[in-house]
C-alpha positions in Angstrom: 170.3 205.0 69.7 172.2 206.2 66.6 174.7 207.9 69.0 175.2 204.6 70.9 175.8 202.7 67.6 178.3 205.3 66.6 180.2 205.0 69.9 180.3 201.2 69.5 181.6 201.5 66.0 184.2 204.0 67.2 185.3 201.7 69.9 185.7 198.8 67.4 187.6 200.9 64.9 189.9 202.4 67.6 191.0 199.0 68.7 191.6 197.7 65.2 195.3 198.2 64.4 196.2 199.6 61.0 198.2 197.2 58.9 198.2 199.1 55.6 201.3 200.0 53.8 202.0 201.9 50.6 202.3 198.7 48.5 199.7 196.6 50.3 196.9 197.4 47.8 198.1 194.6 45.6 198.3 192.1 48.5 195.5 189.9 49.8 193.1 191.3 52.5 189.6 190.6 53.7 187.3 192.2 56.4 184.1 190.8 57.8 181.9 192.8 60.2 178.7 191.7 61.9 176.4 193.0 64.6 173.2 192.3 66.4 171.0 194.6 68.5 168.4 193.6 71.1 166.4 195.3 73.8 164.1 195.0 76.8 162.0 197.2 79.0 162.7 197.8 82.7 159.4 196.7 84.3 160.4 196.9 88.0 163.1 198.5 90.1 163.8 197.8 93.8 166.2 200.6 94.8 166.7 199.2 98.4 167.9 195.8 97.2 169.5 197.1 94.0 167.5 194.8 91.7 165.7 195.5 88.5 163.5 193.4 86.2 163.8 193.4 82.4 161.0 192.2 80.2 161.8 191.2 76.6 159.4 191.7 73.7 158.3 188.1 74.0 157.1 188.8 77.6 159.8 186.8 79.4 161.0 188.7 82.5 164.3 188.3 84.3 165.4 190.0 87.5 169.0 191.1 88.0 171.0 192.4 90.9 173.1 195.5 90.3 176.6 195.2 91.8 178.5 198.2 93.3 180.2 198.7 89.9 176.9 199.9 88.5 177.4 203.4 89.9 174.4 204.9 88.2 171.8 202.4 89.4 169.7 205.1 90.9 169.1 206.5 87.4 167.1 203.4 86.3 163.3 203.8 86.3 160.5 201.5 85.3 159.7 202.1 81.7 163.3 202.7 80.7 164.6 200.7 77.7 167.7 198.7 77.8 169.5 198.4 74.4 172.4 196.1 73.8 174.6 195.8 70.7 177.2 193.1 70.0 179.5 193.7 67.1 182.5 191.7 65.8 185.0 192.4 63.2 187.6 190.0 61.7 190.2 191.0 59.2 193.1 189.3 57.5 195.7 191.1 55.5 199.2 190.7 54.1 201.9 193.4 54.3 205.6 193.7 53.6 206.6 195.3 57.0 208.8 192.3 57.9 207.9 192.2 61.6 208.4 189.2 63.9 205.5 186.9 64.7 203.5 188.3 67.7 200.2 188.4 69.5 198.7 191.6 70.9 195.6 191.9 73.0 193.8 195.1 74.0 190.7 195.8 76.1 188.9 199.0 76.4 186.0 199.7 78.8 183.9 202.9 78.7 181.3 203.6 81.4 178.6 206.3 81.6 179.5 209.4 83.5 178.3 209.7 87.1 174.7 210.9 87.1 173.9 209.6 83.6 171.7 206.6 82.7 173.8 203.4 83.1 175.8 202.3 80.1 178.9 200.4 79.3 180.9 199.5 76.3 183.5 196.7 76.5 185.7 196.0 73.5 188.4 193.4 73.1 190.8 193.1 70.3 193.4 190.4 69.4 195.9 190.7 66.6 198.1 187.8 65.6 201.0 188.4 63.2 202.6 185.5 61.3 205.5 185.5 58.9 205.4 183.7 55.5 208.2 181.2 55.6 207.3 179.4 52.3 205.0 179.9 49.4 204.0 177.6 46.6 202.3 179.5 43.8 201.6 176.4 41.8 200.0 174.4 44.7 198.5 177.6 46.1 199.8 177.1 49.6 201.4 179.4 52.1 203.4 178.4 55.2 203.3 180.7 58.2 205.4 180.8 61.3 203.3 181.9 64.3 204.2 183.7 67.6 205.0 180.4 69.3 207.5 179.4 66.6 205.3 176.7 65.1 204.8 176.6 61.3 201.6 175.6 59.5 200.8 175.3 55.8 197.4 176.7 54.5 195.7 176.4 51.1 194.8 179.6 49.4 191.6 179.7 47.4 191.6 180.5 43.7 189.7 183.7 44.1 192.1 185.4 46.5 193.4 188.5 44.7 197.1 189.4 45.2 198.3 185.9 46.1 200.9 186.1 43.3 202.4 189.2 44.9 203.0 187.4 48.2 206.6 186.5 49.1 208.7 184.8 51.8 209.1 187.3 54.7 205.7 189.0 54.3 203.5 189.4 57.4 200.0 187.9 57.6 198.0 189.8 60.2 194.7 188.5 61.6 192.7 190.9 63.7 189.6 190.0 65.7 187.6 192.6 67.6 184.4 192.2 69.5 182.5 194.9 71.4 179.4 194.8 73.6 177.4 197.9 74.5 174.6 198.0 77.0 172.7 201.2 77.7 169.7 202.2 79.6 167.7 204.9 77.8 164.7 206.8 78.8 161.5 205.9 76.9 160.6 208.2 74.1 158.3 211.1 75.0 154.7 210.3 74.3 153.1 212.5 71.7 150.1 214.6 72.8 
C-alpha cells in the first residue's frame, strides 16, 4: 500500500509544473494538497462473464463488468482487496518570468504490467497562467489578463505575504492536479 501511495504522489508531482524562479521566494504562493483512500473486498469473480463483485466494509456489494481494457482481469481472485486513492493538489504562485497568458493540460495514465494484479493510475493536470495588468497596493487588488484575453480584478487578503513585491507584468500561475489510483492487491498472508 505504501508503494502504491508513493506512485500516486510521484504521478501528481511529475505533472505539477515548476514555476519557481530565483527571486520568487518573496512573491505570493500557496499549495493545498488533499487525498482520500478507500477500499473493498472482492467477494465473487465470474471469469466467463468477466464480472466481479466488490463488498465494502459496510456490507454493501456491487457487481462490475470488466471491459477488454482490463487486461489483467484473470489475476483477480475472491478475497483480493481493492484499494483506491484520490488525491488533488492546487497551487497558486507569482513569478517574474513574463510569459504570455496560457492554459496547459496534461494527462498521464499508468497501467499494471501484463500478468500483474490489475491497477491503474490516472492523473490530470491543468495549469493556467495569467499576466498582472494592474495592481493597487492601497486597495489590495490585482487585475489579471487570462488566456482568452479577458481581464478580471481580484481582492488580495491582508495576510498574503509578498503582495507588495508584485508588479505589472508578473505571471500568476494556478495549477490543479488530480490523480486516482485503483489497485487490486492480494490479501495479507494469514499468520499461523
